[in-house]
N, C-alpha and C positions, 0 to 999 in steps of 0.2 A: 288161243284164238278162237277155238270151236266154241259154239254155244254151251257145250256141255262142260267146258273147262274154265279157268280163270283167264280173263282177258290178257292178251299179250301186252307187255309194258315196254315202250321204247323210252330209254333214259338218254337224254340230250342228244337226239337224233343229229347227225351232220347233214350239210347240204347234199342234194341228189340222193338221199336215202329213199329206199323203197318201203313202203308201209304196207302190209298185206292184212286184209280183213275179209271176213265173210259177211255176205249180205245177212242181216239180222243178228249179228255179233257185234263186238266192239274191241277196240285197242285203246290202250292208255298212252298218253305222252307226257313225259315228266322232263321239266327243264329245271336246273340249278342256276340260281342267281346270286349276284351279291349287291347289296345296298351301300354304294361309296359316299352317300350323302351324309351330312351331319345331323339329320334328322330323319325320322321314320317315313318310309314311302310305301305307296301301294303299287303292286305290280299285277298285271293280267296278261293272259294269252290272248292273241288274235289269230284266226285262221281265216284265210282267203282261198278262194277257189272250190269250195264245196257247192254241190248242185243245190242243196238246201241248207238253211241255217241250223234247222233242227238236228243235223247230223252230229253237231259238235255240241257238247255241254262243258261246263267249267271253263267257258272263254267269255270275254267282255268285262268291262268295268264291274259289273255286278258280281263277279266272281274274283274279284281281286284278293291278292294275299298281301299282308302288311309285313315288311322288314323292319326290324329296329335299324337305328342308326349304326352305319358301318357293320352291319350284320348281313345275313343272308338267308336263304330258303330255297324251299322246291315248290314249283308252281306245276299243276296237273290239270290235264283236260282228257276227255274221252271223246273218241270218234265212233259213232255207232250207225252205219248206213242202215236204213229199214230193209226189211225182208224183200220187198219190191224193188230194191235198188237194182240198177242195171249194171251187170258187171263190166269191168273195164279199168283203164288207167285214168285217174284224175290229178292233174297237177295242182298242187296245193303250195301255200306259203304260209309258215308259222313264225310268228315274231312276238317278243315279249315287249309289253308298253309300260311305261313308267312316266308319269306326268306328262302324256301326250306325245312322248318320244319313244323311238325304238331303242332297246337295250342293246348295245353292242359291246362285247359279245353277248348272244350269238348272232344279233342282226337279223337280217331275213334269211330264214331257213327254208330253202326249197326242197320239196319232197314230191314223190309220187305215191298217191294212195291207190292201191290196186284192190278193187272190190272183186271178190270171187263168188261163184254162186253159192248160196247157203244150201245145206243138206236137207232142210225142212221144206215141205210143199207149201206152196201160196195159200194165204188164207182162205181163198175160195174153196180149196179142196176140203178144208176143215169144215166148212159149212154144209158139206154133202153128208156128213156123218152123223146127223142128229138122230137117225134111226137107231143108233146105239143107245138111246136114252133108256131103252127097256132094260139094259143090262147094268144098272148102276152098282150092283153089288160087285160084280166082277171088276168094273172099272176102279171101283174104290179100292179094291184089294191090290190092283196091279202096283200103284206107287209104292206100297209098303213093301211088296215082295221083291221088286226089282231093284237092283244096286243103283238105281237112278238117284237115290238120295246123295251120294257123294258128288253125283254130276252137278247137283244143284249148288255145290260149293261156289263156283264163280260168283265172285262179289257182284252179282248181278246189280251192283250199285248202278247198274245201267238205270237206276232211279232216273239219274240225269236223261237217260235216253226217253224216259217216260215222257218227255216233254210232247212227243207226238201221241195222238190218241192210241195208235198201235202199240204203245209200250205202257201199259198200265202200271208196269212195275215201278215207275217213278215214284219216289217218295218225297213228296212236297215237305219242306222243313217244318212249315208252320203247322202247329198241332191245334190250329184254331178250328179245324173241322172235327171237333170232339164227337159231334152227333154221329157222324158216319162210322167213326171209330166204335163207339158203343154198339151200334146196330151190328156191325159185322162181328164183333167179339161175342155178344151175348149169344147169338144163334142166328143161323140162317134164316129163320122165320122173321127176325125183327127186321133184318134187312128187306125181305121179301115184301112186307107190307108197303115200303116206300118206293122201291124202284121195280121190283119184280112184279108188283101189283098191276103196273101197267103194261109190261112186256110179258108176263108170265101167263096171261090169259090163253095164249095158244099152247102152253104147256101143260095145262091140267091133264091131259091125257098121258103124256110121258111121265109126269111126276105128279102122282095124286098126293094130296096133303098127307093122309095117314102113311103113305109110304115111308120107309126109313129115310135117315137123312143122306143115305148113300146116293139115291137119285140125284140129289143136288149136286153131289160130288162129280157126277158125270158132267154136268154143265161147267163146273168150276175150270177144267182145263181151257175151256174155250174163252172164258172172260179173261183169264190171266195167263194166257199162254207163255208170254215172253218171260215173266218172273220165275227165277229158277231157284226157289228157296230150299233150304236144307230140311224143311220140316217133314221129310219122308219118314223121319224117326217116329213121330207122333202116330197114334192110332189112326187108322183111315177115317173113322167116323169124325174126329175133330177136323180132319181135312175136309170132308164133305160139307161140314157146316158152313165154312166160308163161302163154299161154291154157290150155295143158293144166292148169295149176294151177286156173285159174278154174273149169272144170267141178266141180272138187272140192268147192266150198262145200256144194252140197246136190244131192239127186236133182233137185230141181226145176230145177236149172240144165241138165239134159240137154236138154230141149226147147229151151233158149235157144241152142244151137249155131247154130240157124237165125238167130239175131239178126244174124250178120254181114251177111245180107242187107239188113237194115233200115238199116244205117248210111247207105246212099246217101240213103234217103228223110229220114232224119234225121241230119244230120251230127254234131249234138252227142253222140249216143250212139255212133256208130261210132268217133269219135274217142277215145272213152273207153278203148278196148282198152288202149291203151298204159298201161295203170293202173301198170306198173312204176315210171314216174317218181314216183308218189306216194310212194315211199320215204321222201323228206325228212320229217322229223317233221311239219312243217306244210304246206309247199307240196307240190303234186302236180307242181312243176315239173320234176324230174329226167326226163331222157329216157331211152329205151331204151338208148341208148349207154352210159350210166352203169351199166347192170346189170353189164357185165363188169368195170368198174373199182371199183365201190363195191358190195360185196354187201349192204350194210346198207340198201339202198333197197328191196329186194324185201320185207322184213318187212311192209310195208304189204299186200301182195297175201295173203300167207299168213295173216297175222293175221286179216285179214277173213274169209277162207275158213273159217278154223277157227272163228271167232266165231259164224257163222251157225247151226252145229248147236245145238240146244237143250240137249244134254247132253254129258256126258263132258268131253273136253279143253277145250272152249270155255269151259266155266264157269272154268277157270283162267286163261284170257286175261281173261275178264270180271273176276275177282278182281284181276288186276293193273291193270285200268283206273285205279283211284284213283291209282296211282303215277304215271300218266301226267299227272295234273293237277298243275301247278305253276305258279308265277308266271312270267310271261313279258313281255318287253319288246320291242317291235317298233321297229326302226330308232332305236336311242338316239342322241341327238345328242352331238356332241363336247363333252367337258367335263361330261357327266352323272355325277351321284352315284348310285350304286346302293346302297342300304342293306340289309343282310341281317344275320340273327343267325346266330351259329355253328351249322352244321348245316343251315341252310336252303339253297335253291338257287333260281336263277332262269335261266330260258332267255332269252339274247339273240338276237333274229332280225333278220337284215339282209335285205332284200328288193331284188330287181333287177328291170329289165325290159329286154329285149334288143331295141333299136331297129334292130338290123343285120338283114340279109337272110339270114344263115347262123346255125346254131346256134353259141353260144359257151358257154365254161365259166367260171364265176364261182367264186372261192375266198375263203377267209377264213383269216387267221393271226394269230397273237399273239406279243407281244415276250418272253414267258417271264419277265416281271418279279415275277409272282406265284409262289408257292411251288408245287412239283409238286402236282398234284391239285386245286389251288384253281380252275382253269380248264380245261374239257374241250371239245374240238372235237367237237361232236356231228355236224354235217354240214359238212365243210371244203371241199366244192365241190358245184356243181350245174350240169347242163347245161341251157340254156334255148334253145328253138327261136326263129326269127325271131318278133318282135312278142309273145313270150311273157313271163312273169313266173315267178319262183322266189325260193327263200330258201336262205341258208346260216346256221347256228346254232352258238353256244357256250353252255356251261352254267357259270355262276358257282356254285361250291359250297364255301364256307370250311368246313373241318372243325369238329366241336364244340369242338376245343381252341383254335380261332383266337382270338388276343388282340383286345380291341377296339381299333379304330383305322382309319385310312384307308390304302388301298393303291392307289397309282396303277397303271395298265397301259394297254397300247395294242393295239388290234385293227385289223388292215389288211384291207381288203375291195377287191374289184374283179375285172376280166376277167383271166383266166389268160393270161401273156405280156405284160401291160401293168403300168406302176407301179400298185402298190396305194395305195388312199386311207387314211391313218391316221385312227383315231378313238380319241381319248384319253378314257379313263373313269376313275372313281374308285370303288373298292369300299369301302364303309364297314361295318365289322363292328361290329354293335351288341353292346353288353355283356349278358350273361344277366342277368335281374332275380334279385337275392338279398338277403336280409335278415340283419342280425346283431342279436341280442337280448340286452340285458343288464338286470340288476336293480340298483337302488341298494343294496339290502340282499337278501341271499339267505335270512338268517335274520332273522325279526322275531318279537318276544315281545309278548304281548298280555296285560294282566291288572290288577287281578283281576277286573275286570268287562268285560262286552262278549262278543259272539259272534263277531265278525268279525276277521279279520287282514287288513291292507291292505299290499299290495306296489307299489312304484312301478317301472315298467318302462320301458326306452327301446329303441326300434327304430330302427336305423340301416341305411342302404344298404351292403350288402357289394359292390355294383357300381356303375355309374355311370349307371343309367337310373331313371327314375321307376317306382315299383312299388306296386301295390295288394296289400296281404297280408291274411292272416286269421290271427288269434291264438286259440289254444284250448290247453286242458289236454289232455294225452295220457294214454291209458291204458297203463300198463306191461305189461299181460298180453297185449297184441295181439303177435303174432309179426312179425318184420322178415325181409326178404330179405338176401342177401348184401350189398346195398349200403346196408342199413340202412333201407331203406323199409318201411312197415307193409304187411303182406299183406292188410289189411281196414281198415275204418274204426276209428280209434283216438282219435277226438276224444270227450272225456267232459265233461258239464256238471255232474254231480253224484254222488256215492256215497252210500251209506247214512247216512254221518254228515256229509259236507261238500258244499257247494254253491259253485260257482265263478261269480263274476260280474265281468265286464270292462266298463269303462266305454265301450270301443269294440271291438267284434269285427273290424271292417273299417277298414282306415286306408290312407292312400297316402303313400308317401314321394315328395315332389315338390320338384323344384329350383326356386328363384325365378328363376334366369337360366340361359342356355345355358352350358355349359362349367363350371358349378359343381355340386358333389356335392349330392344331396338333403338337405334339412334332417331332422335326427332328430324322432321323434315320441314323445311321452310318453303312456304307457298306465298304467292302474291296475287291479290285480286284487284282489278282496275274496274271501277264503275265509270263507265263512260256516258255522259250526257249526250242525248240524241236531241235533234230538233232546236228550236229557238226558246230561249228563256226571255219571255217578252218583259215582264214587269216584277220588280222587286229587288231589294238589296241582298236577300238571303233566301236560299231554298235548301230543303232538307229532304232525304230520301233514306229509307231503312230497308234493309234486306236481311234475310236469315240464311246463313252457309252452313251446309251439313257435309260431313265427310262419312262415307258408308264404306265397310269392307265389302268388296266384290263377292265374297263368299257367305257374308252373313248380313243381310240388309237390316236386320234388327240390332246390329251392333253388340250382340250379347246381351241385350236388354239394358244396355247402359246408355245414359242420356247426354253424356258429356261431349258428344261428338257434333254438336250445333253451337253456333255463336251469332249473336245478332249484331249486326254493324249499321252504323249511322254515318252517312255521308253529308257533309254541309258545305254548300258553296256560297261564296259572297262576292260582291264586286262593289265598286266604288260609286257606281251610278245605277239608278233603277231602270236603266233601258238597255237593250242589248249593244253589243260591241260595235256593230256596224253602224248603229245610230250614233254612239257615243265616240266612234273613231275621229270624226271631224273635229269634235271638241277637244279631244284628247291630243290631236295633232296640233292643234293651235296652242295648246298648253304647253305641249312639248317644244314647239317652235320657238315660243317666246320666252319660256321660263327654264326649259330644261337643257338647251344647248349650251355647251362649254366651249372653252378656248384650249389651244395646244400650241406646242412650240414657243413657250415663253422664253425670251433672251433679252440681254442688255446689249444694245447696239454700239455703245461707246466704250466697252470694257474689253479687257484681255482675260481670256479664261478658257477652261477646258470642261465640258460636260455641263453640271449644274452649278459650277463655281465660276463667278466672275470677279475681276479686279478691276476697278474705276481708278485709273491713275491720274496724278495731277501732271497737267502738261506744263513743259518748261516755255516760258514766253519771257518778254522784255520786261514784264513786271514783277517777274519772280525774283525773291531775294533769298538767300541762305539763311535758315533758321527761322523763318516767318512762322510764328506759333499758331496762327488759326486762319484756316481757308474753307471755302465752300466748294464742294464737289457735287455734280448731279449725275444721277443714273438714268439714263433714257432706255425704256423697254418697249418691247413690240410682242405681238402675238398673233396667232391665226385663228378666226372665228368667223361663224356665219354672219351675214349682215343683220340677221333677225335675232341673233342672241342677246339675252339681257345678262350681263355679266357684272361681277364684283371682284375687286381687287383688295387683297388683305396685304398690309404692311406690318411685319413683325420684328420688334426691335427689343431684345432681352425680354422683359415680361410685359410689355406693352403691345397691343395690336390695334391697328386702325384699319377700318373697312370703308371702301370707296365703292359706291354702287354705280351701275349704269355706265361703267367705263367702255370705251371703244377703241379700237386699234392699238393705242398705245398710251404710256404714262411716263411722266418725268418726275423724279423725286431728288430734291435737293437736301444735302445733308452738311451740317457744319462739322469740320474735322479739326480736332484739336491735338496738339502734341505730335506723336507719331502716328496716330491712326490706329494703333494695335487693338482698339476697342471700337473702331467705327465700322460695324457691319449690320447688315438688315437682310431679311428674308421676304421675298414677294411669291405671291400665288395668285393665279387668275382662274375663276370658276364660274359655273352657273349659279344664278341667284337661288334656285331650288336644290342644288346639290353641294356636297362638301366640298372643300378645296381640293385642288390637284396638287401635284408634286411641286414643292416650292423651289426657287432658285436663291442661292446665297451670293451676296454681294458685299465685297470689302472695299473700302475706300482708303486708298495708299497715298499719302502726301509726299512732297519731295522736302528733305531737310538739309542734306549736304550735297556737295558736288566734287567728284574726283576724291572722295575721302576712303573709298573702299579699295583695298589692294589685295590681289590674289597671288599666293606664291606657293612653291611646291616643296615638300619635304623639310626636314629640321634645319637645313641650310638656308631656308626661305629663297629658294631658287625662283627667278622671276618666271612668269608664264606669259606667253605671247598672247595677246587679245586682239580681236578682229571686230571691227564695227560693221554692222549690217543694218539694212532698212526692213521696217515691219509695218503693219498697219493694224489698227485696233477695230474689232468687231465688224458689224454690218456697215458702219459709217466709213470704214476704211480710213481711219484718221493715221497719218503718217507719224513713224516713230523710230527713233535710233535705239538700237540694242547692241549689247556687247556678246562676244562669244569667244570661250577658251577650249583647248583641246588638251585632254590628260589621257595619256596611255597608262593602262594598269596591266602589270605583268599577271599571268594566270596563277602564279604560285606565291605571291608576296604582296602586301598591301601598300597602297600609295596615301599619302597625307597631303590634304590641300589646306593650306592657311588661309582664312578670311581676316584681314586685318583692318582695324579702323585707325585712320591717320590723324584724327583730330587730336587737339591738346587733352591730355588726360585729366586736366583740372577744369578747363571751361569748354571742352569740345562737346559735341552732339553724338548721340546714338545712331548707329545704322541698324536697321531691321530688314530682314529677309523673310520672304513668304514663298514657301515651295509651291510651284505650280503643278509640276509634274515630277514622279521619282522613278528611278530606274529599278528594273525588276532582277536584272542578272548581276548587279553589284550591291553589295551591303554597305550601307552608310552608318557609320558609328560617331557618337558625340555630336550629334547633329539632329535637330528636330525636323522630323519629316512630315508632320501633320500641322504644325502651327508655326507661328513666326519665330525666328531666332534673332536674339538681340546681341549686338556687339557693342560694348561700352568703348567710351573714348579711350584711344590708346591701347585698346586690348586686342587680342588675336585669339580667334575660334578655329580649332584645328579639326577637320573631318576625316576620319580614317576610312578608306574605301578598299573593299576587297572583293575580288571576282568569285561569285558563288554559282554561276550558271554553268552550262555546258559548251565548250568550245567547238565551233563549227568544224565539221570533218572535211568539207569541201574546199577549205582555203578562203572562204569569204571573210569579210571583216564584221566583227560583232561591234556595234556601237549604239550607245542610248544617250539621249537628252535629258539632263537635269536642269530644269527651268526654275527661275527665281523672279519675283517682283520685289524691288528694294526701294528704300527711301533716298538712295543715293542717285543723283540726277544723271551721272554718267553711266551708271549701271542699272538704269531704272528697269530694263528687261535683260536679265542675265541668263545665258545659255552655257552650262558647263557640259562639254560633250565628252563622254566616258568612253574609250576605245580600248578593246582588249589586245594588248601587246603581243605580236607574233613572236614566237620562239626562234 
């Protein structure tokens, strides 16, 4: 935890943990996590409670770590309070965030950060030692002689800490500032002309140009005090060279030349001079020796020095800082799957610790199995002092045109001159979310009534990833760029005449299982007509609907996410409804009103079937071959209704228009009337007919020639005469009734006998009006007439098939007939379940 040693690492700290760190030093936090999702997810740390955001690095979404589906990993952050931090206890909360939610476990980890006073004096003290600039030689020698070199080991990858100006040791990942690198590497003089030239004017006396490079070395400690490189091994002179660049940071740095003297008192600070090693993007491990071999290491020094000034060029560097922030993965395991979208990048970092007693060079190489440009060696080697640490790194950056899929590749790492250790990895390129929108019908007509026109839309995935999208109508007047993207907001929800209503404005295309395409989503759009449509039989409106992924407004450069729709409304009259209503009402009154409750008033019947029976009077004679019967009908209808009556007989239909109230129809009945039937229906003149009624005409042909007996022995059945009335006219009539008891477990047979002479007699016909439901009738027609020839007998077999009542009540049903026998013109056969 001391500045001179490697930062203390806290692995998976538990709630209420005490984290101790010295001001000006740092500690590391490491949390293991597991990705339970079926797809790759990004994880990052969030720390609350620190006095300043700059105390923590490696936190926030910009430092997220990607974990493969159902995989895991470790996420790290560094907390480094500045030298001026006030000692004390600071309550903090640390949590892992994934997709906007807290990962549990570990959930919210509450801890206490205890900041202890640092051993080094405050920066102001260093400023008082500029007088030591006259002793460059001695200062330069000190770093080499003292064992402070090992002290520099701490992986002052406090480069992250370098976010604050006081920590120039921070090594921004972007190597875009090659200029500073070159200047620092080449020689101190090169760096002096740029920055020192401005602030070095006061230094001419302490550090004359002809003087050896050592004087600059004296200034070096001041400019890069916090970086604790291991470059002590290299000769003092090379170390001194980068120092000249150090003074350049700011005029304040001038007094710091004396700082070299301080190193002996505080080894951590003196060791920092070799800031040059901080060149690697993350680790400060590179040693001064690498300055001559890798020019890209010095950018760290110059970038920090140029960043110190508050105006001018430093602003440009600060503007570039966001580019430095990218996804990174430290020490990926063999077989790891790294998921990236086309155009994204991830820095893969491989760390080493040199356990040897001498400086060693570690390298990284790749098998070139990926296409050119997909894998870039960011730092292909690093020199590490004895007992020191360092990193090499490569950057994965599939281009925007990369096809979705998995791409295996191999990275080899290890000490230079020794067999390298292979690390087999897999790059998974994720597809770009895209939506395809189609319409069931692009042209929909609506009329003559209704203000809205409805369209059915279907959204499908044009890629292979779950996609949340938004659907809206676009404004055709908004200008678009050369790629077809709108230059401003182009979504509209209504126009002066139309309003657009979606059943769902946001929806997600989601796959039900891994490896399967997302299921299509159905949408509905209603175009609602506002205001009054004054004139015309037809109006037309066109609109363009577009579905856009919320994460990619360009829809992956695919244009199938929009569809043009046309709504057409039509009407019968060229004027608005409120004007046409009176006219339509009149038409409706006179032409569209119908009739109901059609019935035959002088007939016997049930439901929609009626039987007009011949009445027995003084003029009736048995066997009369031809008679005329009349069906009198009535119905209910408004007084203003214009109606028509249809009379349907076999294949002939007669229509009578403008009938009112009722109608009487005469029909000539011959023989037995078994074919004498007609259908009648009454309806509006403009509408098709309503439900018809069926009317049968039944004449009288015999008298007392129908006999009912029971069983094979022809046992007589008692008959009862009762009075009845026919229809609404309540015409009096005599009917016959018999009672037959049916045992529950055996059938009963009823004999219907025709008593007329077998040779010269007349037939008897029976029409069933109602049929029982709990009794089964066999050997008898239950739907049409049953004919009994002269002298013949028809036997009906009756069986109980229902459920006997359990409460002891009597189960009884009425089997009704209309016959051609005058005595039995209306016959009721009452079937009763016989009690056991």
